[in-house]
C-alpha positions in Angstrom: 19.6 -71.7 2.3 20.1 -68.1 4.0 17.8 -67.2 1.7 14.9 -69.6 2.4 15.7 -69.3 6.2 14.9 -65.1 5.2 11.7 -65.7 3.8 10.0 -68.0 5.9 11.0 -65.7 9.0 9.5 -63.0 7.3 6.4 -64.9 6.7 6.1 -65.9 10.1 6.6 -62.4 11.6 4.3 -60.7 9.2 1.5 -60.7 11.6 3.7 -59.2 14.2 5.2 -56.6 11.5 1.3 -55.5 10.9 0.4 -55.3 14.3 3.6 -52.9 15.4 2.9 -50.7 12.0 -1.0 -50.0 13.3 0.0 -49.4 16.9 2.4 -46.4 16.1 -0.2 -45.1 13.2 -2.6 -45.0 16.3 -0.7 -43.7 19.0 -0.1 -40.6 16.3 -3.5 -40.3 15.5 -4.0 -40.3 19.3 -1.8 -37.9 20.1 -2.8 -35.6 16.7 -6.1 -36.0 17.6 -5.1 -34.6 21.5 -3.9 -31.6 20.3 -5.9 -30.7 17.9 -8.7 -30.4 21.4 -6.2 -28.9 23.6 -5.8 -26.3 21.1 -9.5 -25.7 20.0 -10.4 -25.6 24.0 -7.7 -23.1 24.7 -8.9 -20.6 21.7 -12.5 -21.3 23.3 -11.2 -20.0 26.6 -10.5 -17.0 26.0 -11.2 -15.6 29.3 -9.1 -18.3 31.3 -7.7 -16.4 34.1 -4.3 -19.1 33.0 -3.9 -17.1 29.7 -2.8 -14.0 31.2 0.8 -14.2 32.5 2.3 -10.7 33.4 4.8 -9.2 31.2 7.0 -6.0 32.0 8.5 -5.4 29.3 7.6 -7.6 26.4 6.4 -5.5 22.8 3.4 -6.3 20.7 5.6 -9.0 19.1 5.3 -12.6 17.5 6.8 -15.6 18.5 9.3 -17.7 17.1 7.1 -20.0 14.6 4.1 -18.1 14.1 3.8 -17.5 10.7 0.3 -17.1 10.6 0.2 -14.4 13.8 3.6 -13.0 12.1 2.0 -12.2 9.0 -1.5 -10.8 11.0 0.7 -8.5 13.1 3.0 -7.5 10.6 -0.6 -6.0 8.2 -1.8 -4.2 11.3 0.8 -2.4 12.0 1.4 -1.6 8.2 -2.3 -0.9 7.4 -3.2 0.8 10.7 0.3 2.7 11.9 1.7 3.9 8.7 5.4 4.3 9.7 7.0 7.5 8.2 9.7 5.3 6.7 6.8 3.7 4.4 5.0 7.0 3.3 6.8 6.5 -0.4 5.2 7.9 -3.6 2.7 5.7 -5.7 0.9 6.5 -8.5 0.6 10.3 -8.1 0.3 11.7 -11.5 1.7 15.3 -12.0 3.5 14.7 -15.6 1.1 12.1 -17.5 2.3 11.8 -20.9 -0.4 13.8 -23.4 -1.8 15.7 -20.4 -0.9 19.5 -18.5 -2.2 19.4 -14.6 -4.2 22.0 -13.9 -4.5 21.7 -10.4 -5.0 19.1 -7.4 -7.7 18.9 -4.7 -6.0 16.7 -1.5 -7.6 15.9 1.6 -5.3 14.3 3.7 -6.5 12.2 7.2 -3.9 14.4 10.3 -0.6 12.1 11.5 -0.3 10.0 14.5 -2.1 11.0 17.7 -2.6 10.1 21.4 -5.3 8.2 22.4 -9.4 9.8 22.3 -10.1 8.1 25.5 -8.2 7.6 29.1 -5.6 4.9 29.0 -4.4 2.8 31.8 -0.5 3.7 31.9 -0.6 5.1 28.9 2.5 7.8 30.2 4.9 4.7 29.8 4.6 4.7 26.1 7.2 6.2 24.5 5.2 8.6 21.6 8.4 10.5 20.2 10.4 9.6 17.1 13.8 10.5 16.4 16.7 10.3 13.9 14.6 11.3 11.6 16.3 14.6 9.5 13.2 15.9 8.0 11.4 16.2 11.4 14.8 17.5 13.3 15.1 20.4 9.9 11.5 20.8 11.0 11.5 21.3 14.6 15.2 23.7 14.3 13.2 25.8 11.9 10.5 26.7 13.9 12.4 27.2 17.6 15.1 29.3 15.5 12.3 31.4 13.3 10.5 34.2 14.8 8.7 36.6 12.4 5.1 38.0 11.8 3.6 34.7 11.5 5.0 32.3 14.3 6.5 33.5 17.9 8.2 31.0 20.1 6.8 27.7 17.7 3.1 29.2 17.4 1.1 30.5 14.5 0.9 34.1 15.0 -1.3 34.9 12.2 -4.8 36.5 12.8 -7.7 34.5 12.4 -9.3 31.3 13.8 -5.7 29.6 14.4 -4.0 32.3 15.9 -1.8 31.4 19.1 -1.8 28.0 17.8 1.3 25.6 18.7 3.1 24.5 16.2 3.9 20.8 17.2 2.9 18.7 20.3 3.4 20.1 23.8 5.6 17.1 25.1 7.9 15.3 22.7 7.5 11.8 23.8 4.2 11.8 25.7 0.7 10.4 24.1 -1.2 13.3 24.9 -4.9 13.2 25.2 -6.5 13.5 21.1 -3.2 15.5 20.5 -0.7 14.4 17.5 2.4 12.9 18.3 6.1 14.1 16.6 5.6 10.4 15.2 2.7 12.0 13.8 4.5 15.3 12.7 7.1 13.1 11.2 4.7 11.4 9.2 2.5 14.7 7.9 6.7 15.5 6.7 7.0 12.7 4.7 3.6 13.1 2.9 4.6 16.5 1.8 7.6 15.1 0.4 5.6 12.8 -1.4 3.6 15.8 -3.2 6.4 18.2 -3.5 8.1 15.4 -5.8 4.5 14.4 -7.5 2.6 18.2 -8.2 5.2 20.9 -6.8 7.3 21.3 -10.6 3.7 20.7 -12.2 1.7 23.0 -10.7 4.3 25.7 -10.6 4.3 26.3 -6.5 8.0 27.6 -6.6 7.3 30.3 -9.4 8.3 33.3 -8.6 6.5 36.4 -9.5 7.3 40.1 -10.1 5.3 42.5 -7.1 5.2 46.6 -7.7 4.8 48.2 -4.4 5.2 51.8 -3.5 7.9 53.1 -1.4 8.6 56.3 0.3 11.8 58.0 -1.1 14.2 58.7 1.9 15.4 61.3 -0.3 13.0 63.9 0.1 11.6 63.5 3.4 9.6 67.2 3.1 7.4 66.0 0.3 6.5 62.1 1.4 7.3 61.4 -2.3 6.6 57.5 -3.1 8.2 56.0 -6.1 7.6 52.4 -6.8 10.0 49.1 -6.9 9.8 46.0 -7.7 10.5 42.9 -6.4 10.8 39.2 -7.0 8.4 37.0 -4.6 6.3 33.8 -4.6 2.5 34.2 -5.3 0.5 32.8 -2.8 -2.9 32.8 -4.4 -2.6 29.5 -6.0 -2.7 27.5 -2.3 -5.6 27.3 -0.7 -5.8 25.9 2.8 -8.7 24.4 5.2 -8.2 22.8 8.2 -11.0 22.0 11.3 -10.1 23.6 14.1 -7.5 20.8 16.0 -4.7 21.1 17.2 -4.0 17.7 15.3 -5.4 19.0 11.9 -3.8 22.2 12.2 -0.3 21.4 12.8 -0.4 18.1 10.2 -1.1 20.6 7.7 1.3 23.1 8.4 3.8 20.0 8.6 2.8 19.4 5.4 2.6 22.4 3.4 6.2 22.9 5.0 7.8 19.6 2.8 5.9 21.2 0.0 6.3 25.0 0.1 9.3 27.1 0.3 9.7 28.5 3.3 8.6 32.1 2.7 5.7 31.2 0.7 4.9 28.9 3.6 4.7 31.1 6.1 3.0 33.5 3.7 0.2 31.4 3.7 -3.4 31.7 5.4 -5.6 28.7 7.2 -9.0 28.3 6.8 -11.3 26.5 9.7 -14.1 24.5 8.4 -16.7 24.1 11.6 -17.6 20.9 10.0 -15.4 17.2 10.6 -17.2 16.4 7.4 -16.5 20.0 5.5 -20.2 20.1 5.0 -19.9 23.7 4.4 -23.2 25.9 4.1 -24.9 22.4 3.9 -24.6 20.7 7.3 -28.2 20.2 8.9 -29.4 17.2 7.8 -31.9 15.1 10.0 -32.1 12.2 7.7 -28.0 11.5 8.7 -28.5 11.4 12.1 -31.0 8.6 11.5 -28.9 6.7 8.9 -26.1 7.1 11.5 -28.7 5.2 14.7 -29.5 2.8 12.2 -26.1 1.6 11.0 -24.8 1.8 15.0 -27.9 -0.6 15.5 -26.7 -2.9 12.6 -23.4 -3.2 14.0 -24.5 -3.9 17.2 -26.1 -6.3 16.2 -23.0 -8.2 14.4 -21.4 -8.0 17.9 -24.5 -9.3 19.6 -23.8 -12.5 17.1 -20.6 -12.8 18.2 -20.2 -12.9 22.3 -16.5 -14.4 22.4 -15.6 -11.3 20.8 -17.9 -9.3 23.4 -16.2 -11.2 26.1 -12.7 -10.0 24.5 -13.6 -6.7 24.4 -15.0 -6.2 28.1 -12.0 -7.4 29.2 -9.5 -5.7 27.4 -11.5 -2.6 28.2 -11.8 -3.4 31.9 -8.0 -4.0 31.6 -7.1 -0.3 29.6 -9.4 2.3 30.2 -9.2 4.1 32.8 -13.1 4.6 32.5 -14.6 1.6 31.1 -18.4 1.2 30.9 -20.5 0.2 33.9 -21.6 -3.2 33.9 -23.9 -4.2 31.7 -23.2 -2.2 29.3 -21.1 -2.8 26.0 -17.8 -1.2 25.3 -17.0 -0.3 21.9 -14.9 -2.3 19.8 -14.1 0.9 18.2 -12.4 3.0 21.6 -10.8 -0.2 22.3 -8.7 -0.4 18.7 -8.2 3.2 19.1 -6.4 3.1 22.6 -4.5 -0.6 21.6 -3.2 1.4 18.6 -1.5 3.8 20.6 0.6 0.7 22.1 0.7 -1.4 19.0 1.9 1.8 16.3 4.6 2.4 19.3 5.8 -0.8 19.7 4.7 -0.4 23.7 4.4 -3.8 26.0 0.3 -4.7 25.9 -1.0 -3.6 29.2 -1.2 -5.6 32.0 -3.0 -4.7 35.4 -4.0 -5.9 38.4 -8.0 -6.3 38.3 -10.3 -7.4 41.5 -12.8 -9.9 40.0 -16.1 -10.4 41.2 -17.6 -14.5 42.3 -20.9 -13.8 40.4 -19.7 -13.1 37.5 -18.8 -16.7 36.5 -21.4 -16.8 34.2 -21.2 -13.4 32.7 -18.1 -11.7 31.5 -15.4 -11.2 33.6 -14.2 -8.6 35.9 -17.6 -6.7 36.5 -18.7 -7.0 32.3 -21.5 -8.5 31.8 -22.4 -10.0 28.2 -23.9 -7.2 25.7 -27.7 -7.0 25.0 -29.6 -6.6 22.0 -29.6 -2.9 23.6 -25.9 -1.9 23.2 -24.6 0.8 21.1 -21.9 0.4 19.2 -21.7 3.6 18.3 -18.3 5.3 17.1 -17.6 7.7 19.7 -15.0 9.4 17.0 -17.9 9.9 15.3 -19.3 13.8 16.0 -19.7 16.1 13.4 -18.9 19.1 15.9 -15.9 20.9 16.3 -14.5 22.6 19.6 -11.6 23.5 20.0 -8.9 20.9 21.8 -8.3 20.4 25.2 -5.6 23.0 26.9 -2.1 20.9 26.4 -0.9 22.8 28.7 -2.6 21.3 31.5 -2.1 17.7 29.8 2.1 18.1 29.6 3.2 18.0 33.0 1.2 14.3 33.0 -1.8 14.3 31.1 -4.0 14.4 33.5 -4.7 14.4 36.8 -3.8 11.1 38.4 -6.4 8.3 38.9 -6.3 5.6 40.9 -6.6 2.4 38.6 -7.8 -0.2 41.3 -11.3 -1.0 41.5 -12.8 0.7 44.5 -13.6 -1.6 47.0 -16.8 -3.3 47.4 -18.5 -3.2 50.6 -19.9 -7.1 50.4 -15.9 -8.2 50.7 -17.6 -12.0 50.6 -18.0 -11.1 47.2 -14.6 -10.6 45.8 -12.1 -13.2 45.1 -7.9 -12.2 45.4 -6.3 -10.0 43.0 -5.5 -11.1 39.8 -2.2 -10.0 37.7 -3.7 -10.1 34.2 -2.5 -8.9 30.7 -3.9 -8.3 27.5 -3.0 -11.2 25.3 -1.5 -11.2 21.3 -4.2 -13.4 20.5 -7.0 -11.4 21.4 -6.0 -8.7 20.1 -5.3 -10.1 16.5 -9.0 -12.0 17.1 -10.3 -8.8 18.3 -8.5 -7.0 15.2 -10.0 -9.8 12.9 -13.6 -9.0 13.7 -12.8 -5.3 13.7 -12.1 -5.2 10.2 -15.1 -7.7 9.0 -17.4 -5.6 10.9 -15.7 -2.2 9.0 -15.9 -4.1 5.5 -20.0 -4.9 6.3 -20.2 -1.1 7.6 -18.0 0.6 4.6 -20.3 -0.8 1.8 -23.3 -1.3 4.0 -26.5 0.9 1.8 -26.9 2.6 5.1 -23.5 4.2 5.3 -23.5 4.9 0.8 -26.6 6.9 2.4 -25.3 8.8 4.8 -21.9 9.4 3.0 -24.4 10.9 0.0 -25.4 13.0 2.9 -22.4 14.1 5.0 -20.3 14.9 2.4 -22.1 17.0 -0.4 -20.9 19.8 1.4 -17.7 18.7 0.4 -18.6 17.3 -2.8 -19.6 20.8 -3.8 -16.9 22.9 -2.9 -14.5 20.1 -4.3 -16.6 20.4 -7.7 -16.5 24.2 -7.8 -12.8 24.3 -7.1 -12.6 22.4 -10.5 -14.3 24.6 -12.3 -11.9 27.1 -11.3 -8.8 24.7 -12.0 -9.8 24.6 -15.7 -11.1 27.7 -16.2 -7.7 29.6 -15.4 -8.3 30.4 -12.6 -5.1 31.3 -10.0 -5.7 28.2 -7.5 -3.6 25.9 -8.4 -3.4 23.4 -4.9 -6.3 22.9 -2.5 -5.7 21.1 1.0 -8.2 20.1 3.3 -6.9 18.5 6.6 -9.8 16.3 8.4 -10.3 13.5 10.3 -11.0 9.5 8.8 -14.4 10.3 8.7 -13.9 13.4 6.0 -12.7 10.5 3.9 -14.6 7.8 5.0 -18.1 9.8 4.0 -16.2 11.1 0.8 -15.7 7.7 0.1 -18.5 6.5 0.3 -20.2 8.7 -1.6 -18.5 8.1 -4.7 -18.5 4.3 -3.9 -15.2 3.7 -4.3 -13.7 -0.2 -3.4 -11.0 -0.2 -1.1 -9.3 -3.3 0.9 -9.7 -1.7 4.4 -12.2 -0.2 6.0 -10.6 2.0 7.7 -8.6 5.3 7.0 -5.2 5.0 8.8 -2.8 8.3 10.3 -1.4 10.4 7.3 -3.2 9.3 4.4 -4.0 10.9 1.3 -6.6 11.4 -1.7 -6.0 13.5 -4.5 -8.1 14.9 -6.8 -5.6 15.9 -10.1 -7.1 17.7 -12.7 -5.9 17.6 -16.5 -6.5 19.3 -20.0 -5.4 17.2 -22.6 -3.0 18.6 -25.2 -4.5 17.8 -28.0 -8.1 19.5 -27.4 -9.8 21.3 -24.8 -11.2 17.9 -22.9 -10.5 18.4 -19.1 -10.1 14.9 -16.8 -9.7 14.2 -13.6 -7.8 10.9 -11.3 -8.4 10.0 -7.8 -5.5 8.9 -6.1 -6.1 7.4 -2.7 -2.8 6.6 -0.3 -0.8 6.5 -4.0 -3.4 4.4 -5.5 -5.0 5.0 -8.6 -8.6 4.5 -7.6 -10.3 6.3 -10.5 -11.7 3.3 -12.6 -13.6 1.8 -9.1 -15.9 5.4 -8.9 -19.6 5.0 -10.0 -19.0 7.5 -12.4 -15.9 6.8 -13.9 -16.5 2.7 -14.1 -18.1 0.3 -16.5 -15.4 1.9 -19.6 -16.2 5.6 -18.4 -12.5 6.3 -17.9 -9.3 6.5 -19.8 -6.4 4.5 -19.5 -3.3 6.8 -20.3 0.7 6.3 -20.1 2.3 7.6 -17.0 5.1 8.8 -19.2 8.8 8.6 -17.7 6.9 7.1 -14.1 6.2 4.2 -15.9 3.0 2.6 -16.0 -0.5 3.5 -16.4 -3.1 5.7 -15.1 -6.8 6.1 -15.5 -8.7 9.4 -16.1 -12.0 10.1 -16.2 -14.6 12.9 -18.0 -14.5 15.9 -15.8 -18.5 15.8 -16.8 -19.2 13.1 -15.3 -18.5 14.4 -11.7 -20.4 17.6 -12.3 -23.2 15.7 -14.0 -23.2 14.0 -10.9 -23.6 16.4 -8.7 -25.9 18.6 -9.9 -28.2 15.9 -11.3 -27.4 12.3 -10.1 -26.5 12.7 -6.1 -29.9 12.2 -4.3 -31.4 9.6 -7.5 -30.7 6.9 -4.7 -32.3 8.9 -2.2 -35.5 9.2 -4.2 -34.8 13.1 -3.7 -33.8 15.4 -6.2 -32.2 18.6 -4.3 -30.2 18.3 -0.6 -33.2 19.8 1.4 -35.3 17.3 0.2 -33.1 14.5 0.8 -32.9 15.1 4.4 -36.4 15.6 5.1 -37.3 12.4 3.2 -37.9 10.0 6.4 -39.4 12.7 8.3 -42.3 13.3 5.2 -42.6 9.3 5.2 -42.9 9.2 9.3 -45.9 12.2 8.6 -48.1 10.2 6.6 -49.0 7.6 9.1 
């Protein structure tokens, strides 16, 4: 009886149950759509003033539960900042099974530095680096050692770097374009990696007997001299180049301090490169300048197609830079990226400031910046291939330059101004901007224009590298060559070789090593290319498609790629200019001018 009553009740209210379940489902669907639409509106309204809350102490961190943002934040810090503790040995060789290391040519980008442009509030960013025993040991050595090579922490040898300071002028300040103490620590750790991988295999710690003449003190009247024999380090097995910037010079010296014995380190000579690209005697190239302009226009075209990113660039630029572009001109996204890294890489809060906004700017970009036009330029301000001595650090040490008013000047027509608005650079804006810059950077890196420009810019460097390779395999005393340069130095070389990378930017303290080997079985010579600890030999055009060997790395484990050295020699002498429809550097640099002459 009870079961019958329950069954009858269920049948009578089946319709009610269906309506109830359907109502709950519709409610959840509407709530989900409302939340989704709201998130889209908030995402598109990038310049909504409600999105800019004033933060006085919050660093560039991701909120709890933001898994995607946390991953992207971590990627930015790892790929762009290069914290010293992350610099560890990778796939560098030095002891391949069945092969003898003949020499290494190492190219580096300098360590962490201050921004290239004047940034608001940069004095509040702590660019120091503490609690690193390697850095402390280096600083103590420089402060307590006075020799013919160093005095008072300065390099005193004759030459282009005479009087250069060995350390940054201030331990905690982010001075304009100057190396930071964190950058010094980075290079010391890179040096540790280089020493572990190559020092013993190249015999950099080997002492050799040196015979010198000494006047006999026993018979001063006849002035007789007697030969004496001493055991010293050879210094002609190490060659060092640096551009004439303090940050590249200091980076090279910090790296070498970890690689060489102190006595040998004090005896080395530093040669100057007059070009960011290390072009040596092959520098003048009008065609390279034309390609640079064409590539800049191509990159500008991408930015024009993304007005939301352009708006973010203008807003961050107005809040971040002391001297942003005048209204109507698009700020370079790479300049904004460089300034942001000064905050992100030092765990500093994203900047906030008060800005006067114009009523007439409602339909354009806010804070006095208009939309990007097709005539805007996105030329890389850090890419000029000209060497000039750095700014006088003594003038910057007291406060990184003169005090500049961070407020916009009062307009004569007060009716066109809204009240001051406090605004901060938002994490979401930074992530969106960095994602776009990475995407555009990959487009630039693999653009045919970049490949052609890289071939022209790095030809002189490639010739120099191949020349040293030939010296190493011929039994010359040179075993280790260091080129201390900039991101452009490596970018041009990477583009010319066709190396495949996962990131278009060269992080601080990056390293790229050409390792030269001789087979223990015969007289065959091969080389490897290792970029930031990753073997990229088989991605080079002259070594891909089965042109390289795959050999065991011995006790290190794993395997490494080796490319016949004759491939790169043939490339530089015979095939280098094929893609430029020329046979030599002069014709390749004048090719465009000749074509224009026919019309």
